[in-house]
C-alpha positions in Angstrom: 0.1 0.2 -0.2 3.0 2.3 0.7 4.4 1.5 -2.2 1.7 1.9 -4.3 1.5 5.2 -2.7 5.6 6.2 -3.7 4.5 5.3 -6.9 1.4 7.2 -7.5 2.7 10.8 -6.1 6.6 9.9 -8.1 3.8 9.6 -11.5 1.7 12.7 -10.4 4.5 14.5 -9.9 6.3 13.4 -13.8 3.3 14.1 -15.0 2.8 17.5 -14.0 6.5 18.2 -15.0 5.7 17.1 -18.6 2.8 18.9 -18.7 4.3 22.6 -17.4 7.2 21.8 -19.8 5.7 20.1 -22.9 3.0 23.7 -22.7 5.8 25.5 -24.1 6.5 24.1 -27.5 3.4 21.8 -28.1 1.1 25.1 -28.2 4.3 27.7 -29.3 4.7 29.6 -26.2 6.8 30.5 -23.0 7.6 27.7 -20.6 6.0 29.1 -17.0 8.8 28.8 -14.8 7.4 29.5 -11.7 5.1 26.2 -11.7 8.6 24.6 -12.3 9.6 26.1 -9.6 7.6 25.1 -7.3 6.9 21.2 -8.4 11.0 21.4 -7.5 10.6 22.8 -4.6 7.7 20.4 -3.6 10.0 17.3 -4.0 12.7 18.7 -1.6 11.2 18.1 1.5 10.0 14.2 0.7 14.4 14.1 -0.2 15.1 15.7 2.7 12.9 13.3 4.8 14.3 10.3 3.1 18.1 11.2 2.8 18.1 12.5 6.6 16.1 9.3 7.9 19.0 7.4 5.7 21.8 8.8 7.4 20.6 8.8 10.8 20.0 5.0 10.3 23.4 4.5 8.9 25.0 6.5 11.5 22.9 4.7 14.2 24.2 1.0 12.6 28.4 2.8 12.9 27.4 3.4 16.6 27.2 6.8 16.3 24.3 8.0 18.2 24.9 11.3 19.1 25.8 12.2 15.8 22.7 10.5 14.7 20.4 12.5 16.9 22.0 15.3 15.7 21.4 14.9 12.3 18.2 13.7 13.0 17.1 16.8 14.6 18.1 19.0 11.9 16.9 17.2 9.7 13.1 17.2 10.8 13.6 21.1 11.7 14.8 21.4 7.7 11.9 19.5 6.6 8.8 21.0 9.0 10.4 24.2 7.3 10.1 22.9 4.0 6.6 20.9 4.0 4.2 24.0 3.0 5.8 24.0 -0.1 4.4 20.8 -1.4 0.6 22.3 0.3 1.6 25.3 -1.4 0.9 23.8 -4.8 -3.0 23.4 -4.3 -3.3 27.5 -4.8 -1.6 26.9 -8.7 -5.3 26.1 -9.1 -6.3 29.2 -11.1 -5.5 30.3 -14.1 -3.9 33.1 -13.7 -1.0 32.4 -16.3 -2.8 32.8 -19.4 -1.7 35.6 -21.3 -3.4 37.0 -23.7 -2.7 35.7 -27.2 -2.3 32.6 -26.5 -3.2 29.5 -28.0 -3.0 27.0 -25.1 -6.4 25.2 -25.2 -8.3 25.8 -21.5 -9.3 22.2 -21.4 -5.0 21.4 -21.3 -4.5 24.2 -18.8 -7.6 23.4 -16.7 -5.4 19.6 -16.3 -2.3 21.2 -15.8 -3.6 22.7 -12.8 -5.2 20.6 -11.2 -2.8 17.9 -11.7 -0.1 20.1 -9.7 -2.4 20.4 -7.4 -2.8 17.2 -6.3 0.7 16.3 -7.0 1.1 18.8 -3.6 -1.3 16.7 -1.7 -0.4 13.2 -2.4 3.4 14.9 -1.4 2.0 16.5 2.3 -0.1 13.3 2.9 3.1 10.9 2.3 6.0 13.5 3.9 2.9 13.1 6.7 2.1 9.0 6.7 5.7 8.7 6.9 6.9 11.1 9.6 3.7 9.5 11.7 4.9 5.7 10.7 8.6 7.2 12.2 7.5 8.3 14.9 5.6 5.0 16.2 8.5 2.7 15.0 11.0 5.0 17.1 8.1 5.1 20.0 6.2 1.8 20.3 7.7 -0.6 18.6 6.6 -3.0 15.9 2.6 -1.3 16.6 0.6 -0.9 13.8 -2.5 0.0 16.3 -0.5 2.8 17.7 -0.3 4.4 14.5 -4.6 5.3 15.4 -3.4 6.6 19.0 -3.9 9.8 20.2 -0.4 10.9 20.2 0.3 10.3 16.5 -3.5 11.6 15.6 -2.4 15.0 17.3 1.1 14.6 16.2 -0.8 14.5 12.0 -3.3 17.1 13.2 -0.3 19.5 13.9 1.2 19.3 11.0 -1.3 19.4 8.9 -2.4 23.1 10.6 1.3 23.6 10.0 1.2 23.1 6.5 -2.4 25.2 5.8 -0.8 28.1 7.6 2.2 27.6 6.1 0.3 27.9 2.6 -1.1 31.2 3.8 2.1 32.8 4.3 3.8 32.1 1.4 0.8 32.8 -0.9 -0.6 36.2 1.2 3.0 36.9 2.9 4.6 36.5 0.4 7.8 34.6 2.5 9.3 31.4 1.4 11.0 28.5 3.7 14.2 30.5 3.3 13.2 33.9 5.1 13.9 31.5 8.5 17.4 32.7 8.0 16.5 36.1 9.0 14.3 35.6 11.7 13.3 39.2 13.0 12.5 40.2 9.2 10.4 37.4 8.7 8.1 38.1 12.4 8.4 41.4 11.1 6.7 40.4 7.7 3.8 38.1 9.3 3.0 40.6 12.3 2.6 44.2 9.4 1.1 41.6 7.1 -1.6 40.2 10.1 -1.9 44.0 11.4 -3.7 45.0 8.2 -7.9 44.9 8.1 -9.2 42.0 7.8 -5.9 40.1 7.4 -5.7 37.8 10.8 -9.4 37.1 9.9 -8.5 35.8 6.3 -5.4 33.7 7.6 -7.5 32.1 10.3 -10.5 30.8 8.5 -7.5 29.6 5.3 -5.3 28.0 7.8 -8.9 26.2 9.2 -10.6 25.2 6.0 -7.3 24.2 4.7 -6.5 22.3 7.3 -9.8 20.1 7.0 -9.2 20.0 3.1 -5.8 18.7 4.2 -7.3 16.1 6.7 -10.2 15.1 4.5 -7.8 14.3 2.0 -5.4 12.7 4.4 -8.1 10.9 6.0 -8.6 9.3 2.4 -5.3 8.5 1.4 -3.4 7.6 4.0 -6.5 6.3 6.3 -7.0 2.9 4.5 -3.7 2.2 4.8 -3.6 2.8 8.6 -6.9 0.7 8.8 -5.3 -2.7 6.5 -2.0 -2.3 9.0 -4.1 -2.6 12.0 -6.4 -5.4 10.6 -2.8 -7.3 9.7 -2.0 -7.0 13.0 -5.1 -8.3 14.6 -5.3 -11.2 12.0 -1.5 -12.3 12.9 -2.0 -14.4 15.7 -4.8 -16.5 14.3 -2.5 -17.1 11.2 
């Protein structure tokens, strides 16, 4: 099941990439580079997660537990800062990239932005599920039932709220993950934005609705995998 999700994420991202790149030469227009950049950035959190976890496992196997702990902690912080880049692709679900005079059929661009947005949703779900799985393995061992436990659910909920708020900041405050390197400027930009009339309500409203959306998609996609693992664990003693 996890393999199917991973394959689906890879295929959907490749399809989105192909549609963005092909749009230029096929219809005689420019390649819309911001879409390419956002698509690449959406894949970075998963690469950081896989790379950091792999390096951590290697260091543990080599007996360098302290170094491994530092590595996985740093990788976790970087991953969390980058994670909204995946969810950010839902904001591409519009036709604002179309320009007068372009001969691109509207149906093509509709499929393009839909594929782009869904690739971001699936990538977000995969990232959060892998972290949920790793959390349960480290804390509870080989216990599939713990995937549905209170602490695991809280972890998923907190991550999805942060993703939703990060998407809002990226789209409306125009900040990026790299701005954390200038924390005072980042905080100042966020505070200044939220002080503008109506901004706080918009931020809360978007964050809540986006969290509900991501949570619903998570339940639809990851829920059956979690239930399948629990059912497999429950049936194991009778085998």
